[in-house]
Each structure stands twice: as structure tokens, then as C-alpha cells.
C-alpha positions as semicolon CSV with decimal commas, in nm:
position;residue;x (nm);y (nm);z (nm)
1;M;5,174;12,258;10,832
2;S;5,592;13,310;11,143
3;P;5,508;13,661;11,251
4;K;5,157;13,546;11,245
5;E;4,931;13,832;11,273
6;N;4,686;13,548;11,281
7;S;4,733;13,256;11,513
8;T;4,609;13,005;11,261
9;V;4,754;12,878;10,942
10;L;4,600;12,981;10,613
11;V;4,627;12,702;10,360
12;E;4,392;12,595;10,089
13;E;4,129;12,327;10,144
14;A;4,059;12,084;9,865
15;S;3,708;11,971;9,940
16;A;3,583;12,325;9,979
17;N;3,805;12,422;9,689
18;S;3,777;12,784;9,783
19;E;4,067;13,010;9,710
20;S;3,879;13,274;9,899
21;V;3,961;13,442;10,225
22;R;3,887;13,215;10,523
23;K;3,699;13,353;10,818
24;D;3,942;13,229;11,076
25;A;4,222;13,419;10,913
26;S;4,055;13,722;10,772
27;R;3,763;13,948;10,716
28;V;3,694;14,148;10,407
29;T;3,792;14,505;10,337
30;V;3,799;14,713;10,020
31;D;4,126;14,852;9,887
32;S;4,179;15,056;9,578
33;Y;4,474;15,014;9,352
34;K;4,495;15,393;9,347
35;E;4,631;15,380;9,700
36;E;4,940;15,195;9,584
37;D;5,183;15,455;9,454
38;E;5,509;15,256;9,453
39;D;5,634;15,148;9,113
40;F;5,739;14,782;9,094
41;S;5,775;14,771;8,716
42;D;6,149;14,704;8,746
43;I;6,089;14,384;8,946
44;D;6,130;14,067;8,740
45;E;5,855;13,855;8,896
46;K;5,963;13,528;8,737
47;K;6,321;13,576;8,847
48;L;6,211;13,665;9,199
49;L;5,984;13,361;9,210
50;R;6,272;13,133;9,110
51;K;6,483;13,295;9,378
52;L;6,220;13,224;9,642
53;D;6,170;12,869;9,516
54;L;6,539;12,786;9,539
55;R;6,579;12,930;9,888
56;L;6,255;12,813;10,049
57;I;6,104;12,502;9,892
58;P;6,401;12,259;9,913
59;L;6,469;12,356;10,275
60;F;6,106;12,334;10,385
61;T;6,059;12,003;10,206
62;V;6,365;11,844;10,369
63;L;6,261;11,963;10,716
64;Y;5,909;11,826;10,680
65;L;6,042;11,501;10,534
66;L;6,261;11,453;10,843
67;S;5,968;11,541;11,067
68;F;5,747;11,277;10,908
69;L;6,037;11,031;10,902
70;D;6,099;11,067;11,275
71;R;5,737;11,028;11,376
72;G;5,678;10,726;11,151
73;N;5,999;10,525;11,180
74;I;5,856;10,350;11,483
75;G;5,660;10,142;11,232
76;N;5,986;10,025;11,078
77;A;6,134;9,966;11,424
78;K;5,844;9,743;11,520
79;I;5,933;9,463;11,281
80;E;6,299;9,486;11,385
81;G;6,225;9,367;11,738
82;L;6,114;9,675;11,935
83;P;5,806;9,515;12,100
84;E;6,001;9,205;12,203
85;D;6,299;9,395;12,344
86;L;6,080;9,631;12,548
87;G;5,837;9,362;12,656
88;L;5,533;9,530;12,501
89;T;5,208;9,339;12,538
90;G;4,855;9,378;12,407
91;N;4,801;9,717;12,246
92;Q;5,089;9,896;12,419
93;F;5,258;9,958;12,085
94;N;4,941;10,127;11,960
95;M;4,938;10,347;12,270
96;A;5,296;10,453;12,197
97;L;5,177;10,566;11,854
98;L;4,871;10,740;11,993
99;V;5,046;10,949;12,260
100;F;5,254;11,127;11,996
101;F;4,948;11,247;11,805
102;V;4,762;11,362;12,116
103;F;5,037;11,608;12,208
104;Y;5,112;11,692;11,844
105;A;4,752;11,784;11,760
106;V;4,678;11,968;12,084
107;L;4,993;12,182;12,077
108;E;5,021;12,251;11,705
109;M;4,812;12,568;11,698
110;P;4,912;12,704;12,043
111;S;5,279;12,657;11,956
112;N;5,237;12,900;11,669
113;M;5,148;13,174;11,914
114;V;5,510;13,168;12,024
115;L;5,593;13,306;11,681
116;H;5,438;13,636;11,787
117;R;5,741;13,677;12,013
118;V;6,014;13,458;11,865
119;K;6,130;13,479;11,505
120;P;6,075;13,165;11,296
121;N;6,442;13,143;11,196
122;I;6,517;13,084;11,566
123;Y;6,207;12,903;11,688
124;I;6,166;12,636;11,419
125;P;6,533;12,525;11,404
126;A;6,550;12,521;11,786
127;T;6,249;12,291;11,819
128;M;6,393;12,072;11,546
129;V;6,723;12,030;11,729
130;I;6,537;11,940;12,049
131;W;6,318;11,676;11,884
132;S;6,623;11,527;11,709
133;I;6,787;11,476;12,049
134;I;6,470;11,310;12,176
135;M;6,463;11,091;11,865
136;T;6,821;10,981;11,926
137;L;6,754;10,907;12,293
138;M;6,455;10,694;12,191
139;G;6,711;10,442;12,073
140;T;6,822;10,392;12,434
141;V;6,483;10,331;12,602
142;N;6,445;10,009;12,799
143;N;6,076;9,983;12,883
144;Y;5,725;10,085;12,785
145;N;5,708;10,393;13,009
146;Q;6,028;10,537;12,866
147;L;5,898;10,479;12,514
148;L;5,574;10,662;12,599
149;A;5,763;10,956;12,748
150;T;5,991;11,001;12,448
151;R;5,701;10,971;12,203
152;A;5,508;11,237;12,396
153;L;5,807;11,474;12,395
154;L;5,857;11,409;12,024
155;G;5,497;11,517;11,959
156;I;5,543;11,835;12,164
157;F;5,852;11,953;11,980
158;E;5,746;11,846;11,631
159;A;5,422;12,044;11,666
160;P;5,558;12,388;11,562
161;L;5,711;12,284;11,229
162;F;5,408;12,216;11,012
163;P;5,192;12,522;11,093
164;G;5,495;12,749;11,107
165;I;5,620;12,655;10,762
166;S;5,268;12,651;10,619
167;Y;5,217;13,008;10,729
168;L;5,556;13,118;10,599
169;L;5,464;12,981;10,258
170;S;5,148;13,191;10,259
171;M;5,357;13,499;10,340
172;Y;5,592;13,458;10,043
173;Y;5,358;13,323;9,774
174;S;5,028;13,449;9,639
175;K;4,731;13,214;9,619
176;R;4,795;13,174;9,247
177;E;5,152;13,063;9,313
178;I;5,124;12,862;9,630
179;L;4,939;12,545;9,530
180;V;5,222;12,361;9,354
181;R;5,470;12,480;9,619
182;Q;5,245;12,342;9,890
183;A;5,225;12,017;9,698
184;I;5,602;11,981;9,682
185;F;5,632;12,064;10,052
186;F;5,354;11,830;10,160
187;S;5,473;11,552;9,929
188;A;5,750;11,503;10,182
189;A;5,491;11,321;10,394
190;T;5,464;11,043;10,136
191;L;5,828;11,062;10,028
192;A;5,928;11,006;10,391
193;G;5,768;10,662;10,370
194;A;6,001;10,567;10,087
195;F;6,308;10,702;10,265
196;S;6,202;10,535;10,587
197;G;6,191;10,192;10,427
198;L;6,524;10,234;10,251
199;L;6,701;10,370;10,557
200;A;6,551;10,111;10,790
201;A;6,653;9,825;10,561
202;A;7,013;9,950;10,558
203;I;7,044;10,063;10,920
204;A;6,890;9,744;11,057
205;Q;7,191;9,555;10,922
206;M;7,383;9,713;11,212
207;R;7,201;9,484;11,455
208;G;7,441;9,360;11,719
209;I;7,687;9,650;11,689
210;G;7,745;9,798;12,034
211;G;7,506;9,541;12,173
212;Y;7,212;9,724;12,015
213;N;6,939;9,566;11,807
214;G;6,862;9,710;11,464
215;W;6,560;9,914;11,576
216;R;6,773;10,110;11,821
217;W;7,013;10,211;11,546
218;I;6,718;10,326;11,332
219;F;6,620;10,578;11,601
220;I;6,978;10,681;11,683
221;L;7,106;10,739;11,331
222;E;6,791;10,903;11,197
223;G;6,786;11,126;11,504
224;L;7,147;11,227;11,443
225;L;7,064;11,306;11,079
226;T;6,784;11,536;11,192
227;F;7,018;11,698;11,446
228;I;7,274;11,784;11,178
229;V;7,008;11,931;10,948
230;G;6,848;12,118;11,238
231;V;7,175;12,285;11,335
232;F;7,243;12,374;10,972
233;S;6,894;12,525;10,934
234;F;6,987;12,799;11,182
235;T;7,205;12,943;10,906
236;C;6,946;12,939;10,626
237;F;6,594;12,928;10,770
238;P;6,408;13,242;10,656
239;S;6,246;13,502;10,873
240;Y;5,946;13,715;10,777
241;P;5,951;13,882;10,432
242;K;6,014;14,224;10,586
243;D;6,335;14,088;10,747
244;C;6,436;13,844;10,473
245;K;6,812;13,868;10,420
246;F;6,835;13,711;10,075
247;L;6,593;13,967;9,924
248;T;6,668;14,328;9,842
249;E;6,473;14,601;10,017
250;K;6,250;14,657;9,716
251;E;6,195;14,284;9,667
252;R;6,078;14,262;10,028
253;R;5,828;14,540;9,973
254;F;5,710;14,379;9,651
255;V;5,652;14,041;9,818
256;M;5,446;14,205;10,093
257;H;5,256;14,409;9,832
258;K;5,188;14,094;9,629
259;I;5,052;13,902;9,927
260;K;4,838;14,194;10,036
261;H;4,672;14,201;9,695
262;S;4,648;13,826;9,649
263;T;4,274;13,809;9,606
264;N;4,037;13,530;9,517
265;V;3,710;13,711;9,488
266;I;3,540;13,868;9,193
267;E;3,574;14,235;9,122
268;K;3,307;14,485;9,201
269;N;3,279;14,768;8,952
270;T;3,188;15,101;9,106
271;D;2,991;15,371;8,934
272;G;3,192;15,666;8,816
273;D;3,527;15,498;8,874
274;D;3,727;15,327;8,602
275;I;3,946;15,149;8,853
276;P;3,790;14,835;9,000
277;Q;3,776;14,788;9,372
278;V;3,868;14,443;9,489
279;V;3,795;14,256;9,809
280;R;4,110;14,207;10,016
281;A;4,217;14,004;10,313
282;E;4,256;14,169;10,649
283;D;4,362;13,981;10,959
284;N;4,119;13,982;11,249
285;S;4,196;13,641;11,389
286;R;4,253;13,779;11,738
287;D;3,896;13,902;11,750
288;R;3,699;13,642;11,941
289;R;3,383;13,725;11,748
290;Y;3,539;13,597;11,429
291;L;3,686;13,289;11,595
292;W;3,343;13,207;11,735
293;A;3,197;13,254;11,388
294;V;3,442;12,995;11,258
295;A;3,343;12,748;11,529
296;K;2,976;12,784;11,430
297;D;3,038;12,756;11,056
298;W;2,901;12,433;10,906
299;Q;3,164;12,445;10,632
300;V;3,449;12,409;10,882
301;W;3,319;12,082;11,021
302;L;3,225;11,928;10,687
303;Q;3,567;12,017;10,552
304;L;3,722;11,858;10,860
305;L;3,537;11,533;10,789
306;A;3,661;11,540;10,429
307;L;4,012;11,594;10,563
308;Y;3,979;11,290;10,788
309;G;3,882;11,089;10,480
310;V;4,236;11,123;10,347
311;N;4,445;11,193;10,657
312;V;4,338;10,886;10,853
313;P;4,425;10,636;10,576
314;L;4,753;10,820;10,519
315;Y;4,860;10,780;10,881
316;A;4,733;10,422;10,895
317;V;4,945;10,323;10,596
318;S;5,253;10,520;10,702
319;L;5,253;10,371;11,053
320;F;5,157;10,014;10,974
321;S;5,265;9,929;10,619
322;P;5,586;9,753;10,738
323;T;5,377;9,548;10,983
324;I;5,114;9,460;10,722
325;I;5,373;9,358;10,462
326;H;5,573;9,160;10,720
327;S;5,256;8,971;10,819
328;L;5,225;8,853;10,457
329;G;5,528;8,630;10,508
330;Y;5,813;8,851;10,391
331;S;6,139;8,890;10,584
332;T;6,205;9,211;10,777
333;T;6,441;9,348;10,511
334;E;6,201;9,257;10,230
335;S;5,916;9,421;10,421
336;Q;6,112;9,744;10,462
337;L;6,201;9,755;10,092
338;L;5,859;9,652;9,960
339;G;5,712;9,954;10,137
340;V;5,915;10,191;9,918
341;P;5,745;10,168;9,572
342;P;5,392;10,263;9,688
343;Y;5,528;10,578;9,852
344;V;5,726;10,674;9,542
345;L;5,405;10,645;9,338
346;A;5,214;10,852;9,594
347;T;5,478;11,127;9,586
348;C;5,469;11,151;9,206
349;M;5,090;11,159;9,200
350;C;5,083;11,421;9,474
351;V;5,288;11,670;9,271
352;L;5,118;11,581;8,941
353;Q;4,768;11,623;9,077
354;S;4,848;11,955;9,238
355;W;5,002;12,078;8,912
356;L;4,693;11,970;8,719
357;S;4,473;12,128;8,984
358;G;4,658;12,456;8,949
359;R;4,632;12,442;8,570
360;T;4,263;12,355;8,557
361;G;4,147;12,551;8,859
362;Y;3,962;12,248;8,998
363;R;4,019;12,088;9,338
364;A;3,727;11,860;9,428
365;P;3,747;11,617;9,132
366;F;4,097;11,515;9,239
367;L;3,995;11,468;9,602
368;I;3,693;11,260;9,501
369;F;3,902;11,044;9,269
370;D;4,165;10,987;9,536
371;C;3,909;10,890;9,798
372;L;3,773;10,637;9,550
373;C;4,123;10,492;9,505
374;I;4,165;10,458;9,881
375;C;3,829;10,281;9,908
376;V;3,925;10,042;9,626
377;G;4,258;9,965;9,791
378;F;4,108;9,884;10,129
379;A;3,827;9,687;9,962
380;I;4,087;9,467;9,791
381;C;4,263;9,408;10,123
382;L;3,929;9,320;10,282
383;G;3,813;9,092;10,004
384;V;4,111;8,858;9,979
385;D;4,283;8,617;10,213
386;A;4,616;8,759;10,329
387;V;4,762;8,411;10,377
388;T;4,675;8,256;10,041
389;T;4,692;8,573;9,824
390;P;4,947;8,807;9,987
391;G;5,023;8,969;9,650
392;A;4,666;9,100;9,625
393;V;4,695;9,270;9,965
394;Y;5,023;9,428;9,860
395;G;4,859;9,543;9,536
396;G;4,577;9,701;9,734
397;M;4,833;9,910;9,921
398;Y;4,932;10,071;9,592
399;F;4,576;10,196;9,545
400;I;4,570;10,329;9,901
401;S;4,902;10,509;9,858
402;F;4,786;10,647;9,524
403;G;4,479;10,795;9,692
404;C;4,685;10,954;9,966
405;A;4,817;11,193;9,699
406;A;4,514;11,407;9,792
407;Y;4,672;11,492;10,125
408;P;4,858;11,811;10,026
409;S;4,560;11,986;9,874
410;A;4,313;11,852;10,127
411;L;4,445;12,068;10,404
412;G;4,215;12,317;10,564
413;M;4,253;12,628;10,771
414;G;4,412;12,647;11,111
415;I;4,137;12,490;11,319
416;Q;4,116;12,203;11,070
417;I;4,490;12,148;11,071
418;G;4,493;12,111;11,448
419;L;4,188;11,887;11,468
420;G;4,285;11,714;11,144
421;N;4,601;11,582;11,303
422;L;4,387;11,385;11,543
423;S;4,374;11,153;11,242
424;G;4,685;10,993;11,385
425;V;4,500;10,920;11,709
426;F;4,236;10,725;11,517
427;A;4,482;10,549;11,287
428;S;4,708;10,446;11,575
429;N;4,451;10,191;11,690
430;F;4,339;10,049;11,355
431;Y;4,583;9,759;11,332
432;R;4,591;9,555;11,651
433;T;4,825;9,269;11,732
434;Q;4,538;9,023;11,772
435;D;4,412;9,095;11,418
436;T;4,723;8,971;11,234
437;P;4,758;8,868;10,954
438;Q;4,418;8,956;10,804
439;Y;4,375;9,294;10,977
440;K;4,013;9,309;10,866
441;L;3,918;9,569;11,129
442;G;4,194;9,809;11,025
443;H;4,116;9,776;10,655
444;A;3,743;9,825;10,718
445;L;3,799;10,138;10,926
446;G;4,032;10,283;10,663
447;C;3,776;10,216;10,393
448;G;3,503;10,371;10,607
449;F;3,695;10,695;10,662
450;A;3,776;10,724;10,291
451;G;3,412;10,662;10,204
452;M;3,308;10,933;10,448
453;G;3,553;11,175;10,287
454;L;3,415;11,091;9,945
455;L;3,053;11,154;10,043
456;V;3,132;11,476;10,229
457;A;3,334;11,610;9,935
458;I;3,039;11,548;9,702
459;V;2,803;11,724;9,943
460;L;3,036;12,024;9,970
461;V;3,066;12,054;9,592
462;A;2,688;12,049;9,558
463;C;2,649;12,313;9,829
464;Y;2,917;12,545;9,690
465;T;2,785;12,511;9,336
466;S;2,442;12,617;9,455
467;I;2,582;12,907;9,661
468;N;2,795;13,037;9,372
469;K;2,504;13,020;9,129
470;K;2,276;13,207;9,366
471;R;2,531;13,482;9,434
472;K;2,607;13,540;9,068
473;Q;2,237;13,561;8,994
474;E;2,185;13,816;9,271
475;I;2,472;14,028;9,139
476;A;2,330;14,015;8,787
477;E;1,991;14,125;8,918
478;G;2,150;14,421;9,095
479;K;2,032;14,310;9,437
480;W;2,349;14,438;9,606
481;D;2,406;14,754;9,404
482;N;2,288;14,984;9,682
483;V;2,468;14,806;9,963
484;S;2,761;15,003;10,100
485;E;3,115;14,872;10,088
486;E;3,127;14,879;10,467
487;E;2,827;14,648;10,490
488;L;2,975;14,413;10,230
489;M;3,296;14,413;10,428
490;K;3,116;14,299;10,741
491;K;2,961;14,005;10,557
492;G;3,300;13,839;10,515
493;D;3,267;13,518;10,313
494;K;2,891;13,568;10,308
495;S;2,945;13,857;10,070
496;P;2,789;13,805;9,725
497;Y;3,132;13,881;9,579
498;F;3,286;13,587;9,762
499;I;3,298;13,292;9,520
500;Y;3,406;12,937;9,601
501;R;3,635;12,752;9,363
502;L;3,531;12,393;9,301
């Protein structure tokens, strides 16, 4: 989810499908290629890209997988006796889920401001080590209040990882390169579900050892695993490109040059000059005028609703799938293992769809299709009796997991990432104890959010199609020929040369 010159994270949003420069992270300036006098012809771009991929993507993916594993393993712990051992009643378990996401969402963006003063190769591993200790200690809690406290602390210290890594990706990869890398990184969210089920099924067999029930060992051992990886990451977590130790000096300059000229807007030909001038990104995120402009932008809020359409079902399934499957009559071990296949499918579809999206240049069709799959899955769960046809409910979960493949490319800019993680707050209360085994309310709410995401995505596509058509027509008619570059610069994404990708 870095030496941020901007305090928000710049990642691509699927429903808007714009590879253009976002207003919360940038305004528009005009740069000429003539100003670049360094020769990078001796740089082998493909070789450098492979080098970056090998050093960054596996590490980032593992760290995010552990992050998602640690926040979601409470769902696996629930069916191993956690509520009974702690004496949880009513919706206290749901509150333990909710408190994590409140702190996580609220602190995610502010925590990134620390990166203005602390290097990411120190800050991110340090927070990871701290949350791993909290995770381990969660296995020793004895009552509801202690569980709440550890979940809150877990949310606080997990908050920096996602936005920090997301921004680092945008510093090393151009917009053309980043989509598939983001997909691999974000696929850890779904892959964590598969690992969680496998690990929980195995670890829970330790029940009784040391006088601890199986759920305690799930927290303790998975926390220790994160601790080991967190300590190791101090040795290999990257800093900013300008300080990157595994790149040569010239490779560092080339990476920064590449990102500076990673543009997603159409060229503007200038009279009397054979060299095109291209709109570039310039950071002005600390200017309150631009932040206020973001807050007033209708696109931001529609995109946020589309994001909720996928994020909320994702969190609902990741937190409650063991509970739902267990309520169908399966044993605890069977429930843990049956949760694995849907997540494996979701992970494969996540990477495949992002690859296809990068190849075709389209974003919205995949998001719309995935929202439809989520709706179908929840509709199946709603339409059948969980007691007499448990297999149909389990089959519906495959459709839901399939649709959650939209998650990686459905991420928005910084303000959307922060508010988007409130999805966990909503999802935490979908599946209540009193609704077992049918869980009609939870399924209906999940279907409703996915349906909302579907409708909003369609509206955004229609709006952006109309805007693009109008801007291209105005350019063809020469309406903006006499407008100065400075005035175009001030228009930001309202510039006629700013085109949304669908």
C-alpha cells in the first residue's frame, strides 16, 4: 500500500483507469527532452529491470503477505476456540476485528509522513519487528480487553507497510512497468488466505502443548515467523533510488530520469520545434490548495465507492471464510483447508488479469467483470439453504474469491487508500454470531457493496469516455492552440492534453 516528496501514495486506480498524473500527487509542468543532456544509451533497460524485479518484488510480496496473514489469522483462530477461551459474548469478536481497521486506516497516511525524516530501509523493517512482537504476544491474552489492545497496536504498526512499499514501487518503476509488479505485490493479500488456512490447519495440531490451545499457537508461531523476516529485512530492504546500494551510480540516475519522464498524457506539438514537449509530473502535494482540490473532486469519491465494491467483499471473505465454512458442518481442520483453494484461484486470476490489463491497456472491463463475479457468488450464498446444500455455499465462495482478483488494480491514490481501508471496518460487522449458519445479512451486504462498485465503475467509464472525446475534439479544432504552456500547466488534470485510460 519512502522519501515521499508527496505524503500520499501514487498508485493506479482501476475504475478511473487513468494512467495520468493524479492531483493529490502532482500538478502539470512542461519539460523538454532537450534539457536532458546525459547519455544513457549504455544502460541495458531489460537487464536493469530484471535486476530491480529480483531485488524488490519478492521481498515486498513476502512482507505484504505476512502483513495480511497477521491481520487475518484471527479468523482462523476463531474456529479453534478463541471466543470460548476468552469468554467473548455477543459481537465482541467483531469489535476485535473492527478496532484493528480503525487504527490501520486512520494512521496509514500520517505514518508515511515519518518517511520524510526516517529512511524506509529503517522505518519499515522496524515497524514490522514491532508488530511481529505484538502478534506473538496476542497468543498470551486472557480476556477481551487484552485482545482489543493487541489488535489496536497491531493496526498502528502495520499501517506504514502498505503505503510505504506502494510509493517505493512508484519510485523504481515507470507507469508502463508498474502494473504487473503491483499485481504481484498485491496478490499477496489473496495468497495470504491460502497460507493462513494451511498454516492454521498444521499449527492447530499443537493444541495442548504447553497448556495452550491451538489458536494461541497460531498467533505465537506466525508472529515469530514475521519477527524473523522483519529482522532479516533490515539487511535487504531498499532505500530511495538515489541511495540504492545494489545499483551503480549511473543506474540510479537512470531510474530517477525514467520516473521523471514517465508520462501518461498525449504529446503537444509546438510550432517551430521538431522536439515534442510532454506534460510531466511535478510534486505539489504539500500545497494545501491542491489537497483541497482533491477533496472537492467528484472523481475521488466515485473512485472510492468503486474501491469499496471490491475491498469490502475481500475483507469479509478473508476474515470470515473459516467461520462460514465451519458453519456448514465441516470440522475445524477441514474448514481451514477448504479455505485454501478459493484463495489460490484468486491469486492466479489477480496476476493474470493485471497482465492482460497491461497488454490491452484496459482497466475497467476487468473491474466490472470481477464485481459481477462477486455479486454472483453472494447471490448463490443468499439463494440456497446452508444446512441442506452446504456445497452450493462453498461454490459461491469461489465466485467471490475470483472477483476479489480486482483488488490490486482497483487501488486509488493516497486519500482513497486511507479511506479505502475503512472497508475492514464495514466488513468486520457483516457476519454476526446470531446469524449462523445462514449468514443472510452478511451475504446481502457483500452483494450490495459489489453491486455498488459495479454501477459506479460503469458511470465512471461513461464519464471518462465523454471527457476524452470532448478533449480530443477541442484539440483537433485548435481551441487550445493559443493557450500558453503556463496556463495549461495550471489546469492540471483539467488540461485538454490529459487523457484518461479506460
